[in-house]
N, C-alpha and C positions, 0 to 999 in steps of 0.2 A: 504494500500500500504506500501511497505517497506520504512522505513526512517532510516537515520543514528542516528538522535536524535529526541526524541519525546518531545514536549512541552505540550501535553495534559495530565492532571492528569489521572491516571488509577486506577479504583477501581476493582481489579480482584476478582470476586465472585466465583470464583472457588474454453442559448442562445444560413434555406437555405441561404447559401450565394452564389450568383452566382459566379462561379469561372472563373476568367479571368487571374489572376496571382497568384503566391504563396502568401498565407496569413501570416501575422505576428501575432502571437498569444501570449497571456499573459503566463508568466512562472508559472507553477503549482508546488506545493510542491514536486512532483515526482522528480524534477530535483536534489533535494538534494541527492537522492539515488546514482547518478552517478557523483557527483561533483568531487570525487577523480580521475575520469577517464579523466577529462578535463585538459589539460596542456596548459598553456599560452606560446606561442612561441614569441621569440624576432623577430625584423624586419629582422635580418640577417638570422634567421632560415627560416622565411617565404620565403625570396628570394631564399634560397638554395632549399627548397622543390619545389617551382615553377620551378626552373631551372632543377630539375631532373625529372619533369613529362614527361619523355620520353617513359613511358610504353604505352601511348595512344596518339592518334592524333585527332584533330578536335574538334567540339563542343561536349558537354556531352549529351549522350542519357540517359534520366531518365525514370524510370518506376514508376507508382503510387503505393503508400502504404497507405491504409486506417487505421487510428489509433484512438483509444479512446481519448477523449479530454485530459485527465490527463497525457497521455504518450507522447503526441505530442512534447513538448519541448525537452524531452530526445532524441527522435528519430531524430528530426531536428538537434540537436547538433551532434549526432553520424553520421548522413548522411554527414554533412559538414566535420567532421573528416575523414570519409572514403574516400571522394573524394580527400582529400589531399594526400592520399596514391597512387593515380593514378590507381584505378581499371580499368580493361579493359575487353572487350569481342572482341577477335580476332583483337586487336590493336585499337579498338574504345573506347573512354572514356565513362564510364558509371556512373550512380548514381541513386538515388531514390528521388522522390518528395513525401513528407509526407502530406497527406490530413486529415484534422480534421473531423472525422465522428463518432458521438455517436454510441455506440455498437448496440443499438436497431435499429437505422436507418440503419446501415450497414447490420445487419442480415435481415431486411425487404427487403433492396435493393438487396442483394445477392440471396435471395430466390424469388425475383420478378423482378420489374423494377427498375434499378439503375438510380438515378437522377444525371446526369453528371453536370448539371448547379449548383446543390447544393453541390455535394461531389467530383467533379473532375471526371476523367476517371475511368472506372471500375478498381479495384485494382488488381495488381499481387500478393500482399501480404496483410495480414490483421492482426491487433493487437487489438482485443477486450479487455476490462478490466475484462472479466470473460470467462473462457472456456465453460461455460454453453451456450453461444451464438453459439459456434461451434457445440455443441450437437443439438441445434435448427436447424442449417443449415443441419446437417447430416441427421436429421429426415425428412427434407423437400425434400431431394433428388435433390436439385437444383445444387449442386456442387458435382459431383461424387467422391466418395472415400475421401471426405474431412476429415473424422474421421480417415483415415489410414495414414494421413500425419504425419511427425515427426517435430513438432514445436520446436522452441527455446523458453524457458520460461524466460522472462526477468523481472519478478516481480510478486507481489501478493498484494491483497488488503484485509484489515481486517475489517469485519463487527462488529460494536459496537452499543450499545445503549448509547446515550449521554443525559445528563441532567445537569441542573444548580445545584450549591451547595444547594440552597434552596429547589429545587425539590427532591434532594437525601435525604435531611433531612426529608422531608415530606413523602417520599416513600423509607425508608431504605431497604426494601425487594428487591429492584432492584439490589443491589450489589451481591446477591446470587441467583437470579432468573434464571429459564430456560425459554425457549420460550413458553412452555405451560402456565406457570404462567403469563407471560407478556400478552399473548393473552387473557387469561381468565379474568384478571383484567381489561384489556382495553375494551373488549367487554361488561363487566359489568358496565363500566363507572367509575371505581375506579380511573383510570388514563387516561389521554389523550395522545395518541401517534401519532407522525407525521412520515410518511414514503412515499416514492415515488412509483409511479405506476410500476409494474413489466415489462410491455411491452416495455418501453423505457429507463428504468433505471436499471443498473446492481445492484445497491444497493437494489432497490425495488425487483428485481428478486431473489437476494440472500436471502432477508428477507422472501419472499414467500416460497422458497424452505425450509428454516429452519423451518418455521411454519407448512408446509403441508406435507412434505415428511416423510413417516413412515419407520419402520425398514425393510420392504420388498421392499423398493424402489418405492412405489406407492404413488400417491397423494390422500390424504383424503379430500373428499368434505366437510365434516363437519369442518375441520380445515380451509379450504379456506373461508367458510362462517363466521367462527369466526373472522378471520383476516379482512375480509371485514367489519364486524360489528365494529371491533375495530377502523378501520380508519374512519368509518362513525361517530364514537364518538369522533374522533380526527381530524387529518388533513392529506390530501394527495395532491400531485401535480405530474406533469409529471416527474420531476426530483428532486433530493435532493437539487440541486442548487436553484431551484425555491422556495422550501420550506424555505431554509435559506434566500433567497432574501426577502421573505415576513417578516421574523423576522427583517432583517436589515432595512426594510422600517419602521417598528414599532419603532425601536430604533431611526431612523433619525427624526421621527415625535414626539420624546420624549414621546412615549407611554411605556407601561409596557410589555416587551417581555415575562415575565413569564405567561402572559395570553394566549399566542399562543398555547403552548403545554407543557405537563409535561416532555416528553422524545422524542428523535429523533432516528430513526434507520438510520444509515449512515455508510459509510466507514470512517476509522479513518482519512485519509488525508482530507476528506471533512469537518470533524469537526475541524481539525487544521486550515484549510483555513478559515473557518468561524470565529474561535477565533481570528485570526490575524486582523480581521477588525471589530469586534463586540464591541470594547471599553471595558466597565466594565462588560458587560454581557458575561460570559464565560461558556463553557460547559465542563463537565468532562465525562469520558467514563467508562462504565462498560461492562464486557464481559459476555453475557448470557451463562449459562451452556449448555452443550450438543449441541454446535453449529457445523455446518458442517465445514470442513476444508476451509481455506481461498481460494477464487477464484484466479486463476492465470492469468497472462498476457502472452498469447502465441503469438509468431511471427510465422505466418502460411503462407507459400507460397501456393498460390491457383493454383498449377500447373495442377490440373485436371479440372479446370474451362474452359469452351469452349472458352472464350475470351482471355485467357492467352496463348501466343505463346511460343515456346521453348526459344527464346532469352530473353523475359521478365521473364520467370521462372528462367533462369540461372542468370540474373542480380539480381533478388530478392533473390535468394538462396545465392549468394555471399555476399549480405548485411547481411543476416541472420548469415552467418559464421563469419562475422566481429563483429556483436553484441555479439555472443557467446564468442568470444575471448577477447572483450574489455570491456564488462560489468562484469568485474571480481568480483566474490562474489555475483552476482545477477543473471546473465544469466546462464542457465543450459539446458541440453538436456531434452527432454520429459521423458526419462527413469528415470531421477533424480527428476522429479517433484512430488509433493505430489499428492496423489489420490484426485479426485474431491469430493468424498463423502465416508462416512463410514456407511451410513444408508441404502443403497440398498443391494440387495442380493449378489452382487459381488463387492461392493465397488466403483461403478461408477454410476454417474447420467447419464442416457441415454437421447438421444434426445427426445424420446416420452414422457419421464417424464417431461422435461422442457416444451414442447408444451402443455402437459396435464395440467400442473399447470397454465400456462397463460390462456389457453382456459377456464378452469374452473373459473378462476378469472373473465374473461370478461362475461361469462355466468351469473355470479351473480352480475355484475355491470350494471349500467344504460347504455342503448344503445342510439344511435342517431336516430332521425327522422328529416332529414334535406332536405330543398328545396334549391338547388344550383341555383343561378340566375346570368347569365353571361351578362354583358353589352357588346354590340357590336356597340356602337355609334362611332363617328369619333375619339374621344379621345383614344379609344382602338386600333386605327390603328397606333398610335405613336410607333416608334421603338427605341430600346436601342442601345448601342454601337456595339452589335453583329448582328444587323439587325433583331432582333426578335420583333414582335409587342406585345403590351400589351395583346392582345388576345392570342397570342402564349404562353406567360408566364403564364397567368391565366389558360389556358387549361392544361398546364403541372402541375401546382399546384393542380388543381381539380382532375386530374388523380391520383396524389400521395395520396391525401386525400382519394379518393375512394378505393384505394388499402389498406389503413391502417384501414379503418372502418371494424368492424366485419360483418360477413354474416348476423347476426340478425338485423343489423341496416338498416334503410330505407332511400332511397334517390330518389328525383325527380330532373328534370332539366328544367329550363326556360332560354330563352335569351330575350334581349329587345333592342329596338332602336325606332326611330320615322320615319325611312325611309320606312316603310311598311304601307299598308292600314289596317284599323281596329284597334284592340287593340295594345298597345305598346308592350306587352309581347307575346312570343310564347312558348307554352308548348311543349317541345321537347321530354321529357320522363316522363311519369306519375310516381308518387311516388310508390315504391315497395321495398320489402325487397331485399337487395343486393345479398343474396344467392338464390334468386328465379328467375327462367326463364332467366338466364344469364343477370340479370339487369346491372351488371358492363359492360358487353359487349355492351349493348344498350346505356349506358351513354357514353362509350368510342367512339362509332360510331357517336353519336350526337355531341360530343365535336369536332371531326375531321371536321365536316361540319360547324362549327361556324366561320364566317369571319367578320372582322370589316366592318361596314357600313359607310354611309356618313352623317347620321343625328345626331341630338343632343341627349342628354341623358335624357329621361323622368323619372329620378330616383325617384322622390317623388311619382308619380302616381304608379310606379311599386312596390315600397315598400308597399304602401297602398293596392294594389291588392294582393300581396303575403301574407300579414298579414291576409287579409280576407280569402284567400284560405286555409292557413295552420291552421287558427283558427278552421276550420271545420274538420281538419284531424290530430289533435293531437293524439299521441299514449301514452297510459297509460304505466308507468314505463320506459319512454324514455325521453331523452333530446331533446325537440322540438326547432328547430331553422331555421332561414333563413340565408343563406350564400351568400353574394353579392360580385361579383368580378367586380370592376369598376375603371375608371380613371376620374370620374366626378368631376367637379369643382362647380357644382350647377345643377339646372334644369331649362333651359330656354324654355322648351317645354310644359310640362303638366300644367293643370289648377291649380294644388295644389302648394302652397307656402311652404317654409320650416316651417313656423309657423303653417300652416294648418296641416302638417304631424305630427309635435311635439304635437299639441293639440289632434290629433286623437290617438296618442300613449298614451298620458296622460289620456285620457278618457276611455281607454280600460282596462279591468281587466284580460287580457290574460297574460299567463306566457311565451309566445313566445319571444325569443330573436332574434334580428337582428344583425348578425355579418357581418362586412364589411372588405374586403381585397382591399387596394388601390394600384394602379400602377402609373407609371410615369405620372406626371402632376396632380394627384389627389389632391383635397383640403382635407388634412388630418384632419384639425380642424373641418370642416363641417361634414365630414363622421363620425368622432369620436363622435361628439355631438349626431348625430342621433342614432348610435349604442348604446351609453351609456344610452340614454333615454329608451331603451327597456330592459336594463340590459345586453346587449351584449357588444362586444368589437370590436376594430378596429386594424388592423395590416397593417403597411406600408410596402408594398412589392417592393418599388422602387429599393432597393438594394438586394432584394431576401427575401424569407420566407421559412422556412423549414417545413416539414410535421409534426414535433413534435408540432410546434406552431399552425398549422391549426387544428390538432387533439384536442389540448387543448382548442382552441377557440370553436370548435363545441361541445365538451363535457362539456364545462363550468368548466374545471379543473383549 
C-alpha cells in the first residue's frame, strides 16, 4: 500500500460480526496515506459548517460501501468529511456507511449469497484491496458489466518478501531472487516460506499469480504444484494477519520467532504493522525480480448489480467523485491506473485467469470431509436481540460454510435432541461430494426444516455416535472432521458423562477432529475442552462468526 514514509528497511534486489450498528475499527497504517487531507476544524468553524447545511433536509440517507479491512479507516474519515459538505440527492441529505468486509469474503458474497448479518447490507459500492477480485466477479457473471465500470483508484499495495536480518544473512540470495528461484528453493526445503491462502487473502492471491502466471497469461499447473509444495514445507494460514499472529504468540511466550519461518510473503503495510508490535524481532523487505505490477484499490460503484437502485448508485457515485477530488496525489481515474499485469498476452489479468489459479490451487490442496451436526434442543431456541434463534444463526453459518467449500469436498448433515423417540440423532442428508447430485441443495433444504425442540441436549452421546460413524467413512487425502453447532451447557440426558466421552476420545487412534461452534448460552470452556481433546477447535459465535473462521476450522488451517 502507498505510504508517505516507510519505516521498513528495503533490500531492493533488482479476525462475522453480526451487524447491528456501525462498527468502530482499529486504525490501519493506510491512514497515513491521506493524513494530509484531514484538516482539524476549530469549534467556530464546526458551528459555521453546521449552520450552512442548508443544501439538504432531514435525516441522512446512507448507502452501504463494502471495503477491504486496511482501507476502512481512510474511507470512514472521508465519509465523515463528505457529509460535512452537505451532499444531497434532490434536497435529501445523503452519505455512505462503510462496512468492513475482507476482499475474498466480498467476492464470494457478491458472486453468491451475501451474508447481511456478517457484512451489512449488500453494497452499492465496493473497495477490494486488489483489482484481481473484480476480475473474479467479472468471470462469474454475477454482476453484469462489472468489468466495464470506471472505478476511482484510491491506492495500491506492494507485495514483498520479508525476512529477519539473521535470515537474510543466512539466505543472501533472497535480495536478488525472482519468484522462480524462491519457489524452487522453498519446494526443495532450502528455505521455509510463510504465505496466506489465495482464496481469502489478497496477498496470498497476488503471490499465487506471481508464481503461476506465464508470459501468455495462462496458469501453469506445475508452478501451482511447486508453490503448494513450498508452503507444505513452510507455513500457511487463511490470512497474512493470522500468520503474523502466530509469530506474535511465539514472541509473547518468549519463544524463538526465527523458528517459525525463514521468509514471509506479504504486503508491505502488513509487514510494517507487524514490526510496530513485534518488539526486537523485526522484518526487512526484499522485492522479488520480475514481479507483477502492484495490485490497486478500486472504488467501484456496483450500478449494474440487481440490488442497487438508481438512487443508491447516484449516492455512491457522488462519494466516488468526492474521493477522486480529495485524495489528492493518491486517487486517480481508471484510465490513469497502472495495468494489472504485464505477463499476459494483452497486459491484463483476466477473470478466468484468476479463477483458474485459485481453482487449480484448491484442486491440489487437501479437501474437506465433514459431518455437520446441528443441535436443536431447547437451548437452541434462545433468541438474540434481533429475535433470531440460535438455530437460525447456526443455519445461516452452515449455509455460508457450505457455499465456501469446494465441489470436491464432502458433507453430510445430522440434527439431534432428546424430544424424539429412538436415537438422539437424525441423519438428514447422507455424506456426499458437494458437487454431486445437487448435494448443496439437499443440505440447504434440510437446514430450512430444522427447528428448535423442547428437550435437553444429549451432546456426549451424539459426539460418540458421530465419531463412530465418521471413523468408518474417512476419505483419503481429505481433512476429516465433525462440525457441531450447539448452545449446550452440558449433557443432562445421555448415559455418557463428560469423563466417559474424554476417555473414549483418548483411547481412540482416529485422526478425526471434532470442531464445535457455540451460540448464546453455551459453556465455552466445556465445549473447548472436548474439541481440543480431538485436536479440533472451538469458536464462540455468541457475537457472530465469519465464514473465513469456519472454513479455517474445518480445514484445520
